[in-house]
N, C-alpha and C positions, 0 to 999 in steps of 0.2 A: 616585442616578444613574438615568437612564432605562433601562428594561429592554432597549429596542431597541438602545441604544448599547452596553450591556454585551454583548449577544448578538453584535452586529456586530464588536465588539472581540475577543471570544473566537474568533469564526469567522475573522477576519483573522489572529490570532496562530497558531492551529492550522494554517491554510493556509500561512503563512510557514514554520513549523517543518517541516511535511510536505515542502514544496518544498526546504527546506534539507537535509533528510535524504535526499532523492532526488538533488540536484545536488552537495552538498558534505557527505557523511555524516560525514567525519572532524571537520571544524570544528564542524558543528552538534552532533554528539554530545558533543564536548568542552564546548561552552557549556551544553548541557542538563545534564550531570553537575555542572558547577560551579554552575549556577543552581538546580537541583533542583525547578523548578516544572513543567516539561513532560517530565519523565522518562517519564511514562506514555505518551508518544508514541513510545517506542522500538518499540512493537508496531504502528505504523502500517501496515506491509505486511500484517499479518494482518487489519486492518480493511479494507484495500483488497481483499485476496483474498476476504474474506467478501462484500463488496458486489459484486464482480465475479462471484462464483459465483452469487449470487442473481439478478443481472441476466442472466447467461449462461443459466442453466437455465430461467428463467421468461419471458424476453423474446427474446433473440437466437436461441436454438436453435429454439424453436417457430415464430418468424417465418421463419427461414431454411428450415425444413422445409416451410412452406406456400408460400413464394415460389419455391423452387428444386426442389420435389418431390423430396426426398431419398430417395424410395423407389427411385430408379434406383441400381443398384449402383455404377457407376463414375463418378458425377458428381463433378467436381473440387471444386466449391464445398463440398460436404458433407464431403469429406476435409479441406479447409482449416479447417473449424470445429474439428476435433480438434487440428490443429496449433497454431492460435492459442490454444486453451484450454490446451494443455500448455505453451506458451511463457509465457503469463501466470502460470501456477502456478509454473513454474520460476523466473521472474524474482522473483516475490514471496517465495518461500522463500529464494532466494539473498540477496536484499536483507535479509530478516529475520535470517539467520545473520550477515551482515556487521554489522548494527546491534547484535545481541546481543554479538558479539565486541568491538566498540568500547565498548559499555556496560561490559562486564566490565573491559576494559583501563583505561578512564578511572576507574572506581570504585576499582580497585586503586591507581592512581596518586594519586588524591585522598586515599585512606585512608592511604597511606604518607607523605604529606607533612604 
């Protein structure tokens, strides 16, 4: 099979599973545990958090500091950076805890049947 087709197929599959874990975590996790192929995607929120952290620290924050001159003590946009960062971290960690709970729950159900 062509390497490009394999790569695109893998990229599409992981994208579909990641979107399913975001929109319908219960159903998606249930099918992941039954299929056992994409169980490694349970830690998708950690991948997203790592990528967001790298982009945030090396791209967004330096660019915002240059554009908005964040040396001013009471500038609202600079305070907003911290709020958005904390919100993304909270969401990813909360999502990860939910996915780990569902993984354990479905693993126990599959093992007991």
